A tleap script that builds the chain and sets N, CA, C and O, in Angstrom:
source leaprc.protein.ff14SB
mol = sequence {
  NMET ALA GLN THR GLY THR LYS ARG VAL LYS
  VAL LYS LYS GLY ASP THR VAL VAL VAL MET
  ALA GLY LYS ASP ARG GLY LYS ARG GLY ARG
  VAL LEU GLU VAL ASN PRO ARG ALA GLY LYS
  VAL ARG VAL GLU GLY VAL ALA VAL VAL LYS
  ARG HIE GLN ARG PRO ASN PRO GLN ALA GLY
  ARG GLY GLY GLY ILE VAL GLU LYS GLU ALA
  LEU ILE ASN ILE SER ASN VAL GLN LEU ILE
  ASP PRO ALA ASN GLY LYS PRO THR ARG VAL
  ARG TYR ASP VAL ALA ASN ASP GLY SER LYS
  THR ARG VAL ALA SER GLY SER GLY GLN ALA
  LEU ASP LYS CGLU
}
set mol.1.N position { -7.984 17.074 -6.165 }
set mol.1.CA position { -7.427 17.117 -7.499 }
set mol.1.C position { -6.023 16.534 -7.477 }
set mol.1.O position { -5.214 16.899 -6.624 }
set mol.2.N position { -5.730 15.644 -8.395 }
set mol.2.CA position { -4.425 14.988 -8.438 }
set mol.2.C position { -3.372 15.940 -8.983 }
set mol.2.O position { -3.632 16.752 -9.872 }
set mol.3.N position { -2.181 15.815 -8.424 }
set mol.3.CA position { -1.073 16.634 -8.899 }
set mol.3.C position { -0.470 16.008 -10.137 }
set mol.3.O position { -0.582 14.802 -10.359 }
set mol.4.N position { 0.170 16.838 -10.941 }
set mol.4.CA position { 0.815 16.308 -12.134 }
set mol.4.C position { 2.206 15.812 -11.782 }
set mol.4.O position { 2.787 16.220 -10.777 }
set mol.5.N position { 2.735 14.926 -12.620 }
set mol.5.CA position { 4.050 14.354 -12.357 }
set mol.5.C position { 3.936 13.161 -11.431 }
set mol.5.O position { 2.869 12.888 -10.881 }
set mol.6.N position { 5.044 12.449 -11.260 }
set mol.6.CA position { 5.029 11.288 -10.385 }
set mol.6.C position { 5.781 11.606 -9.109 }
set mol.6.O position { 6.764 12.347 -9.111 }
set mol.7.N position { 5.298 11.028 -8.018 }
set mol.7.CA position { 5.934 11.204 -6.722 }
set mol.7.C position { 6.752 9.971 -6.417 }
set mol.7.O position { 6.449 8.880 -6.898 }
set mol.8.N position { 7.780 10.142 -5.625 }
set mol.8.CA position { 8.562 9.008 -5.146 }
set mol.8.C position { 7.811 8.413 -3.962 }
set mol.8.O position { 7.698 9.041 -2.909 }
set mol.9.N position { 7.302 7.209 -4.140 }
set mol.9.CA position { 6.601 6.543 -3.039 }
set mol.9.C position { 7.483 5.426 -2.512 }
set mol.9.O position { 8.169 4.740 -3.269 }
set mol.10.N position { 7.449 5.262 -1.210 }
set mol.10.CA position { 8.317 4.278 -0.573 }
set mol.10.C position { 7.574 2.989 -0.248 }
set mol.10.O position { 8.124 2.089 0.386 }
set mol.11.N position { 6.317 2.905 -0.686 }
set mol.11.CA position { 5.507 1.709 -0.478 }
set mol.11.C position { 5.333 1.024 -1.825 }
set mol.11.O position { 5.036 1.677 -2.825 }
set mol.12.N position { 5.520 -0.299 -1.850 }
set mol.12.CA position { 5.386 -1.054 -3.089 }
set mol.12.C position { 4.292 -2.099 -2.958 }
set mol.12.O position { 3.876 -2.452 -1.855 }
set mol.13.N position { 3.838 -2.583 -4.094 }
set mol.13.CA position { 2.842 -3.643 -4.128 }
set mol.13.C position { 3.413 -4.882 -3.437 }
set mol.13.O position { 4.552 -5.277 -3.686 }
set mol.14.N position { 2.608 -5.485 -2.568 }
set mol.14.CA position { 3.047 -6.683 -1.853 }
set mol.14.C position { 3.616 -6.402 -0.470 }
set mol.14.O position { 3.804 -7.334 0.312 }
set mol.15.N position { 3.896 -5.140 -0.146 }
set mol.15.CA position { 4.396 -4.792 1.186 }
set mol.15.C position { 3.302 -4.984 2.229 }
set mol.15.O position { 2.114 -4.882 1.920 }
set mol.16.N position { 3.707 -5.263 3.457 }
set mol.16.CA position { 2.765 -5.325 4.563 }
set mol.16.C position { 2.796 -3.980 5.282 }
set mol.16.O position { 3.855 -3.503 5.689 }
set mol.17.N position { 1.618 -3.378 5.431 }
set mol.17.CA position { 1.533 -2.056 6.045 }
set mol.17.C position { 0.505 -2.070 7.167 }
set mol.17.O position { -0.322 -2.977 7.263 }
set mol.18.N position { 0.574 -1.043 8.016 }
set mol.18.CA position { -0.427 -0.829 9.058 }
set mol.18.C position { -1.063 0.533 8.797 }
set mol.18.O position { -0.381 1.490 8.428 }
set mol.19.N position { -2.386 0.608 8.997 }
set mol.19.CA position { -3.113 1.852 8.772 }
set mol.19.C position { -2.983 2.708 10.026 }
set mol.19.O position { -3.288 2.255 11.129 }
set mol.20.N position { -2.526 3.958 9.852 }
set mol.20.CA position { -2.253 4.847 10.974 }
set mol.20.C position { -3.401 5.811 11.271 }
set mol.20.O position { -3.471 6.362 12.370 }
set mol.21.N position { -4.304 6.021 10.305 }
set mol.21.CA position { -5.380 6.989 10.503 }
set mol.21.C position { -6.621 6.535 9.749 }
set mol.21.O position { -6.536 5.762 8.794 }
set mol.22.N position { -7.759 7.020 10.185 }
set mol.22.CA position { -9.004 6.699 9.518 }
set mol.22.C position { -9.817 5.667 10.278 }
set mol.22.O position { -9.466 5.278 11.392 }
set mol.23.N position { -10.910 5.227 9.661 }
set mol.23.CA position { -11.819 4.301 10.342 }
set mol.23.C position { -11.207 2.923 10.536 }
set mol.23.O position { -11.632 2.185 11.425 }
set mol.24.N position { -10.217 2.558 9.726 }
set mol.24.CA position { -9.578 1.249 9.837 }
set mol.24.C position { -8.232 1.322 10.542 }
set mol.24.O position { -7.368 0.473 10.324 }
set mol.25.N position { -8.053 2.320 11.378 }
set mol.25.CA position { -6.789 2.531 12.085 }
set mol.25.C position { -6.383 1.294 12.873 }
set mol.25.O position { -7.194 0.702 13.587 }
set mol.26.N position { -5.112 0.910 12.733 }
set mol.26.CA position { -4.590 -0.241 13.450 }
set mol.26.C position { -4.632 -1.531 12.657 }
set mol.26.O position { -3.991 -2.508 13.044 }
set mol.27.N position { -5.373 -1.561 11.553 }
set mol.27.CA position { -5.445 -2.780 10.750 }
set mol.27.C position { -4.168 -2.961 9.948 }
set mol.27.O position { -3.539 -1.992 9.523 }
set mol.28.N position { -3.797 -4.214 9.751 }
set mol.28.CA position { -2.640 -4.546 8.934 }
set mol.28.C position { -3.109 -5.266 7.687 }
set mol.28.O position { -4.109 -5.983 7.709 }
set mol.29.N position { -2.386 -5.070 6.607 }
set mol.29.CA position { -2.751 -5.734 5.373 }
set mol.29.C position { -1.668 -5.606 4.333 }
set mol.29.O position { -0.699 -4.865 4.502 }
set mol.30.N position { -1.848 -6.345 3.245 }
set mol.30.CA position { -0.901 -6.338 2.134 }
set mol.30.C position { -1.337 -5.293 1.114 }
set mol.30.O position { -2.531 -5.130 0.860 }
set mol.31.N position { -0.381 -4.592 0.534 }
set mol.31.CA position { -0.686 -3.583 -0.467 }
set mol.31.C position { -1.030 -4.290 -1.771 }
set mol.31.O position { -0.242 -5.085 -2.283 }
set mol.32.N position { -2.233 -3.992 -2.314 }
set mol.32.CA position { -2.690 -4.610 -3.551 }
set mol.32.C position { -2.361 -3.754 -4.768 }
set mol.32.O position { -2.131 -4.276 -5.860 }
set mol.33.N position { -2.341 -2.429 -4.573 }
set mol.33.CA position { -2.141 -1.512 -5.693 }
set mol.33.C position { -1.577 -0.208 -5.154 }
set mol.33.O position { -1.952 0.240 -4.071 }
set mol.34.N position { -0.669 0.400 -5.921 }
set mol.34.CA position { -0.105 1.701 -5.562 }
set mol.34.C position { -0.344 2.651 -6.725 }
set mol.34.O position { -0.028 2.331 -7.871 }
set mol.35.N position { -0.903 3.824 -6.430 }
set mol.35.CA position { -1.129 4.845 -7.438 }
set mol.35.C position { -0.320 6.084 -7.038 }
set mol.35.O position { -0.829 6.949 -6.325 }
set mol.36.N position { 0.952 6.176 -7.498 }
set mol.36.CA position { 1.814 7.271 -7.051 }
set mol.36.C position { 1.329 8.639 -7.507 }
set mol.36.O position { 1.523 9.636 -6.813 }
set mol.37.N position { 0.708 8.683 -8.656 }
set mol.37.CA position { 0.257 9.962 -9.201 }
set mol.37.C position { -0.814 10.598 -8.326 }
set mol.37.O position { -0.821 11.810 -8.114 }
set mol.38.N position { -1.717 9.764 -7.823 }
set mol.38.CA position { -2.776 10.262 -6.944 }
set mol.38.C position { -2.363 10.215 -5.478 }
set mol.38.O position { -3.047 10.782 -4.626 }
set mol.39.N position { -1.246 9.544 -5.173 }
set mol.39.CA position { -0.795 9.418 -3.791 }
set mol.39.C position { -1.689 8.510 -2.973 }
set mol.39.O position { -1.953 8.778 -1.800 }
set mol.40.N position { -2.163 7.414 -3.603 }
set mol.40.CA position { -3.103 6.514 -2.940 }
set mol.40.C position { -2.622 5.066 -3.028 }
set mol.40.O position { -1.843 4.704 -3.909 }
set mol.41.N position { -3.105 4.251 -2.093 }
set mol.41.CA position { -2.823 2.813 -2.096 }
set mol.41.C position { -4.114 2.061 -1.814 }
set mol.41.O position { -5.049 2.599 -1.222 }
set mol.42.N position { -4.147 0.792 -2.256 }
set mol.42.CA position { -5.263 -0.107 -1.966 }
set mol.42.C position { -4.691 -1.217 -1.090 }
set mol.42.O position { -3.760 -1.918 -1.488 }
set mol.43.N position { -5.261 -1.370 0.113 }
set mol.43.CA position { -4.749 -2.334 1.085 }
set mol.43.C position { -5.796 -3.417 1.311 }
set mol.43.O position { -6.988 -3.133 1.432 }
set mol.44.N position { -5.333 -4.658 1.365 }
set mol.44.CA position { -6.214 -5.814 1.521 }
set mol.44.C position { -6.983 -5.746 2.841 }
set mol.44.O position { -6.380 -5.667 3.911 }
set mol.45.N position { -8.322 -5.778 2.763 }
set mol.45.CA position { -9.170 -5.788 3.951 }
set mol.45.C position { -9.365 -4.445 4.616 }
set mol.45.O position { -9.929 -4.379 5.708 }
set mol.46.N position { -8.911 -3.366 3.987 }
set mol.46.CA position { -9.012 -2.029 4.567 }
set mol.46.C position { -9.875 -1.157 3.664 }
set mol.46.O position { -9.780 -1.253 2.440 }
set mol.47.N position { -10.707 -0.315 4.245 }
set mol.47.CA position { -11.597 0.598 3.517 }
set mol.47.C position { -12.485 -0.172 2.542 }
set mol.47.O position { -12.576 0.168 1.363 }
set mol.48.N position { -13.136 -1.212 3.054 }
set mol.48.CA position { -13.992 -2.054 2.223 }
set mol.48.C position { -15.318 -1.332 1.980 }
set mol.48.O position { -15.978 -0.886 2.918 }
set mol.49.N position { -15.694 -1.225 0.697 }
set mol.49.CA position { -16.934 -0.561 0.300 }
set mol.49.C position { -17.778 -1.533 -0.511 }
set mol.49.O position { -17.258 -2.491 -1.085 }
set mol.50.N position { -19.074 -1.284 -0.554 }
set mol.50.CA position { -19.980 -2.119 -1.346 }
set mol.50.C position { -20.301 -1.409 -2.639 }
set mol.50.O position { -20.591 -0.212 -2.640 }
set mol.51.N position { -20.252 -2.128 -3.729 }
set mol.51.CA position { -20.535 -1.573 -5.045 }
set mol.51.C position { -21.514 -2.479 -5.781 }
set mol.51.O position { -21.450 -3.703 -5.664 }
set mol.52.N position { -22.421 -1.868 -6.539 }
set mol.52.CA position { -23.339 -2.627 -7.372 }
set mol.52.C position { -22.634 -2.995 -8.664 }
set mol.52.O position { -21.992 -2.157 -9.298 }
set mol.53.N position { -22.761 -4.261 -9.047 }
set mol.53.CA position { -22.060 -4.744 -10.235 }
set mol.53.C position { -23.054 -5.390 -11.184 }
set mol.53.O position { -23.861 -6.231 -10.789 }
set mol.54.N position { -22.981 -4.982 -12.439 }
set mol.54.CA position { -23.849 -5.579 -13.455 }
set mol.54.C position { -23.275 -6.926 -13.871 }
set mol.54.O position { -22.057 -7.101 -13.885 }
set mol.55.N position { -24.136 -7.875 -14.208 }
set mol.55.CA position { -23.626 -9.164 -14.669 }
set mol.55.C position { -22.944 -9.028 -16.022 }
set mol.55.O position { -23.384 -8.260 -16.877 }
set mol.56.N position { -21.873 -9.775 -16.206 }
set mol.56.CA position { -21.147 -9.786 -17.477 }
set mol.56.C position { -20.899 -11.244 -17.858 }
set mol.56.O position { -19.929 -11.846 -17.398 }
set mol.57.N position { -21.759 -11.811 -18.686 }
set mol.57.CA position { -21.623 -13.227 -19.030 }
set mol.57.C position { -20.325 -13.546 -19.768 }
set mol.57.O position { -19.791 -14.646 -19.631 }
set mol.58.N position { -19.810 -12.585 -20.556 }
set mol.58.CA position { -18.570 -12.847 -21.296 }
set mol.58.C position { -17.389 -13.008 -20.356 }
set mol.58.O position { -16.486 -13.801 -20.623 }
set mol.59.N position { -17.386 -12.261 -19.258 }
set mol.59.CA position { -16.304 -12.369 -18.278 }
set mol.59.C position { -16.622 -13.441 -17.238 }
set mol.59.O position { -15.808 -13.717 -16.357 }
set mol.60.N position { -17.812 -14.047 -17.343 }
set mol.60.CA position { -18.201 -15.082 -16.384 }
set mol.60.C position { -18.477 -14.508 -15.005 }
set mol.60.O position { -18.246 -15.169 -13.993 }
set mol.61.N position { -18.972 -13.274 -14.966 }
set mol.61.CA position { -19.181 -12.578 -13.708 }
set mol.61.C position { -20.665 -12.349 -13.488 }
set mol.61.O position { -21.356 -11.813 -14.355 }
set mol.62.N position { -21.144 -12.753 -12.339 }
set mol.62.CA position { -22.542 -12.533 -12.004 }
set mol.62.C position { -22.746 -11.142 -11.429 }
set mol.62.O position { -21.790 -10.483 -11.019 }
set mol.63.N position { -23.988 -10.705 -11.401 }
set mol.63.CA position { -24.296 -9.395 -10.870 }
set mol.63.C position { -24.550 -9.436 -9.381 }
set mol.63.O position { -24.524 -10.501 -8.763 }
set mol.64.N position { -24.795 -8.274 -8.810 }
set mol.64.CA position { -25.115 -8.192 -7.398 }
set mol.64.C position { -24.286 -7.127 -6.710 }
set mol.64.O position { -23.648 -6.298 -7.359 }
set mol.65.N position { -24.305 -7.162 -5.387 }
set mol.65.CA position { -23.550 -6.200 -4.593 }
set mol.65.C position { -22.254 -6.878 -4.166 }
set mol.65.O position { -22.273 -7.910 -3.496 }
set mol.66.N position { -21.132 -6.290 -4.558 }
set mol.66.CA position { -19.823 -6.867 -4.238 }
set mol.66.C position { -19.080 -5.930 -3.291 }
set mol.66.O position { -19.276 -4.715 -3.315 }
set mol.67.N position { -18.228 -6.516 -2.462 }
set mol.67.CA position { -17.381 -5.729 -1.565 }
set mol.67.C position { -15.982 -5.689 -2.135 }
set mol.67.O position { -15.432 -6.711 -2.546 }
set mol.68.N position { -15.403 -4.481 -2.155 }
set mol.68.CA position { -14.024 -4.365 -2.608 }
set mol.68.C position { -13.336 -3.246 -1.847 }
set mol.68.O position { -13.988 -2.396 -1.240 }
set mol.69.N position { -12.011 -3.258 -1.890 }
set mol.69.CA position { -11.228 -2.278 -1.157 }
set mol.69.C position { -11.167 -0.962 -1.928 }
set mol.69.O position { -10.987 -0.955 -3.146 }
set mol.70.N position { -11.318 0.140 -1.216 }
set mol.70.CA position { -11.201 1.463 -1.818 }
set mol.70.C position { -9.767 1.958 -1.652 }
set mol.70.O position { -9.011 1.439 -0.830 }
set mol.71.N position { -9.404 2.965 -2.439 }
set mol.71.CA position { -8.087 3.582 -2.309 }
set mol.71.C position { -8.064 4.462 -1.065 }
set mol.71.O position { -9.041 5.145 -0.759 }
set mol.72.N position { -6.935 4.442 -0.349 }
set mol.72.CA position { -6.748 5.336 0.790 }
set mol.72.C position { -5.468 6.129 0.580 }
set mol.72.O position { -4.612 5.741 -0.216 }
set mol.73.N position { -5.342 7.230 1.289 }
set mol.73.CA position { -4.180 8.088 1.114 }
set mol.73.C position { -2.919 7.394 1.613 }
set mol.73.O position { -2.921 6.737 2.654 }
set mol.74.N position { -1.852 7.554 0.855 }
set mol.74.CA position { -0.599 6.875 1.168 }
set mol.74.C position { 0.012 7.385 2.467 }
set mol.74.O position { 0.804 6.688 3.102 }
set mol.75.N position { -0.360 8.606 2.862 }
set mol.75.CA position { 0.171 9.163 4.106 }
set mol.75.C position { -0.438 8.493 5.333 }
set mol.75.O position { 0.060 8.667 6.445 }
set mol.76.N position { -1.506 7.732 5.138 }
set mol.76.CA position { -2.178 7.077 6.262 }
set mol.76.C position { -1.681 5.666 6.530 }
set mol.76.O position { -2.227 4.980 7.393 }
set mol.77.N position { -0.661 5.217 5.814 }
set mol.77.CA position { -0.111 3.881 6.052 }
set mol.77.C position { 1.391 3.972 6.327 }
set mol.77.O position { 2.071 4.880 5.849 }
set mol.78.N position { 1.892 3.010 7.108 }
set mol.78.CA position { 3.323 2.875 7.346 }
set mol.78.C position { 3.709 1.420 7.181 }
set mol.78.O position { 2.935 0.518 7.500 }
set mol.79.N position { 4.916 1.199 6.679 }
set mol.79.CA position { 5.412 -0.156 6.501 }
set mol.79.C position { 5.687 -0.809 7.842 }
set mol.79.O position { 5.946 -0.132 8.837 }
set mol.80.N position { 5.627 -2.131 7.855 }
set mol.80.CA position { 5.933 -2.909 9.049 }
set mol.80.C position { 7.420 -3.245 9.036 }
set mol.80.O position { 7.943 -3.738 8.036 }
set mol.81.N position { 8.094 -2.976 10.145 }
set mol.81.CA position { 9.507 -3.299 10.290 }
set mol.81.C position { 9.651 -4.817 10.437 }
set mol.81.O position { 9.067 -5.397 11.352 }
set mol.82.N position { 10.423 -5.476 9.549 }
set mol.82.CA position { 10.543 -6.934 9.652 }
set mol.82.C position { 11.268 -7.393 10.920 }
set mol.82.O position { 11.118 -8.544 11.330 }
set mol.83.N position { 12.039 -6.522 11.535 }
set mol.83.CA position { 12.795 -6.901 12.727 }
set mol.83.C position { 11.895 -7.042 13.950 }
set mol.83.O position { 12.027 -8.005 14.705 }
set mol.84.N position { 10.970 -6.080 14.155 }
set mol.84.CA position { 10.171 -6.114 15.380 }
set mol.84.C position { 8.661 -6.063 15.150 }
set mol.84.O position { 7.900 -6.128 16.116 }
set mol.85.N position { 8.207 -5.949 13.903 }
set mol.85.CA position { 6.787 -5.961 13.600 }
set mol.85.C position { 6.060 -4.674 13.911 }
set mol.85.O position { 4.829 -4.651 13.937 }
set mol.86.N position { 6.801 -3.594 14.151 }
set mol.86.CA position { 6.186 -2.305 14.452 }
set mol.86.C position { 6.217 -1.410 13.222 }
set mol.86.O position { 7.023 -1.631 12.318 }
set mol.87.N position { 5.340 -0.388 13.176 }
set mol.87.CA position { 5.371 0.543 12.044 }
set mol.87.C position { 6.675 1.323 12.018 }
set mol.87.O position { 7.219 1.680 13.063 }
set mol.88.N position { 7.170 1.583 10.818 }
set mol.88.CA position { 8.435 2.301 10.690 }
set mol.88.C position { 8.424 3.192 9.465 }
set mol.88.O position { 7.664 2.965 8.524 }
set mol.89.N position { 9.264 4.198 9.481 }
set mol.89.CA position { 9.500 5.011 8.301 }
set mol.89.C position { 10.494 4.281 7.423 }
set mol.89.O position { 11.140 3.322 7.845 }
set mol.90.N position { 10.604 4.757 6.187 }
set mol.90.CA position { 11.486 4.105 5.227 }
set mol.90.C position { 12.509 5.106 4.725 }
set mol.90.O position { 12.179 6.259 4.447 }
set mol.91.N position { 13.762 4.658 4.610 }
set mol.91.CA position { 14.793 5.490 3.999 }
set mol.91.C position { 15.509 4.651 2.962 }
set mol.91.O position { 15.344 3.432 2.906 }
set mol.92.N position { 16.302 5.313 2.145 }
set mol.92.CA position { 17.059 4.627 1.110 }
set mol.92.C position { 18.526 4.615 1.478 }
set mol.92.O position { 19.067 5.632 1.913 }
set mol.93.N position { 19.179 3.472 1.308 }
set mol.93.CA position { 20.633 3.381 1.397 }
set mol.93.C position { 21.161 3.263 -0.019 }
set mol.93.O position { 20.744 2.385 -0.774 }
set mol.94.N position { 22.075 4.145 -0.375 }
set mol.94.CA position { 22.649 4.134 -1.708 }
set mol.94.C position { 24.030 3.495 -1.629 }
set mol.94.O position { 24.896 3.955 -0.885 }
set mol.95.N position { 24.227 2.431 -2.404 }
set mol.95.CA position { 25.515 1.732 -2.427 }
set mol.95.C position { 26.498 2.508 -3.303 }
set mol.95.O position { 26.120 3.460 -3.986 }
set mol.96.N position { 27.754 2.090 -3.275 }
set mol.96.CA position { 28.792 2.753 -4.066 }
set mol.96.C position { 28.528 2.664 -5.560 }
set mol.96.O position { 28.909 3.559 -6.314 }
set mol.97.N position { 27.869 1.577 -5.995 }
set mol.97.CA position { 27.580 1.427 -7.427 }
set mol.97.C position { 26.323 2.197 -7.841 }
set mol.97.O position { 25.940 2.160 -9.010 }
set mol.98.N position { 25.676 2.896 -6.898 }
set mol.98.CA position { 24.521 3.725 -7.216 }
set mol.98.C position { 23.180 3.036 -7.014 }
set mol.98.O position { 22.139 3.661 -7.222 }
set mol.99.N position { 23.173 1.770 -6.617 }
set mol.99.CA position { 21.913 1.051 -6.421 }
set mol.99.C position { 21.294 1.443 -5.077 }
set mol.99.O position { 21.989 1.617 -4.076 }
set mol.100.N position { 19.970 1.575 -5.088 }
set mol.100.CA position { 19.248 1.960 -3.881 }
set mol.100.C position { 18.575 0.744 -3.269 }
set mol.100.O position { 18.090 -0.130 -3.988 }
set mol.101.N position { 18.546 0.686 -1.959 }
set mol.101.CA position { 17.775 -0.333 -1.252 }
set mol.101.C position { 16.930 0.365 -0.197 }
set mol.101.O position { 17.382 1.303 0.459 }
set mol.102.N position { 15.694 -0.106 -0.043 }
set mol.102.CA position { 14.824 0.443 0.988 }
set mol.102.C position { 15.202 -0.165 2.324 }
set mol.102.O position { 15.418 -1.372 2.434 }
set mol.103.N position { 15.280 0.690 3.346 }
set mol.103.CA position { 15.702 0.261 4.670 }
set mol.103.C position { 14.718 0.814 5.695 }
set mol.103.O position { 14.287 1.963 5.596 }
set mol.104.N position { 14.364 -0.016 6.686 }
set mol.104.CA position { 13.503 0.437 7.779 }
set mol.104.C position { 14.306 1.375 8.662 }
set mol.104.O position { 15.393 1.024 9.122 }
set mol.105.N position { 13.776 2.566 8.900 }
set mol.105.CA position { 14.508 3.569 9.674 }
set mol.105.C position { 14.729 3.130 11.119 }
set mol.105.O position { 15.760 3.442 11.714 }
set mol.106.N position { 13.772 2.414 11.675 }
set mol.106.CA position { 13.883 2.013 13.076 }
set mol.106.C position { 15.007 1.041 13.340 }
set mol.106.O position { 15.824 1.270 14.233 }
set mol.107.N position { 15.068 -0.043 12.580 }
set mol.107.CA position { 16.037 -1.111 12.852 }
set mol.107.C position { 17.210 -1.113 11.890 }
set mol.107.O position { 18.247 -1.703 12.193 }
set mol.108.N position { 17.072 -0.468 10.735 }
set mol.108.CA position { 18.145 -0.493 9.740 }
set mol.108.C position { 18.136 -1.750 8.891 }
set mol.108.O position { 19.078 -1.994 8.137 }
set mol.109.N position { 17.076 -2.561 9.003 }
set mol.109.CA position { 16.997 -3.804 8.240 }
set mol.109.C position { 16.435 -3.535 6.845 }
set mol.109.O position { 15.526 -2.722 6.679 }
set mol.110.N position { 16.985 -4.224 5.846 }
set mol.110.CA position { 16.552 -4.028 4.466 }
set mol.110.C position { 15.130 -4.548 4.285 }
set mol.110.O position { 14.761 -5.578 4.849 }
set mol.111.N position { 14.328 -3.824 3.488 }
set mol.111.CA position { 12.939 -4.203 3.239 }
set mol.111.C position { 12.784 -4.958 1.934 }
set mol.111.O position { 11.854 -5.751 1.785 }
set mol.112.N position { 13.694 -4.722 0.976 }
set mol.112.CA position { 13.601 -5.386 -0.332 }
set mol.112.C position { 14.129 -6.796 -0.209 }
set mol.112.O position { 15.172 -7.042 0.396 }
set mol.113.N position { 13.377 -7.727 -0.804 }
set mol.113.CA position { 13.784 -9.136 -0.762 }
set mol.113.C position { 14.643 -9.447 -1.961 }
set mol.113.O position { 14.128 -9.594 -3.069 }
set mol.114.N position { 15.947 -9.551 -1.764 }
set mol.114.CA position { 16.844 -9.845 -2.883 }
set mol.114.C position { 17.818 -10.921 -2.525 }
set mol.114.O position { 18.651 -11.298 -3.349 }
savepdb mol mol.pdb
quit
């Protein structure tokens, strides 16, 4: 059951993460979607499931069995440290003007591209 309210998640869409637990442990991929309310993420090439899809001519989509990524728990992924390519925790550095930047805990390198 999903909790009410929003959680502060330190993973954003487009980040590169490594899966730490589950059947796809050790795989790396890009984050496609983040659902903070449910505490889940969708990672490219991870937790791939097969789904039956009805044809939709208006959308130009054929029917059949399609493979797509399922949501996995956000606690099972860690961001990749840009300095050394290893999994790392994330912390926030708050500047004097109050702006926050995400920083890799291991190396201290900024994760946000600005």
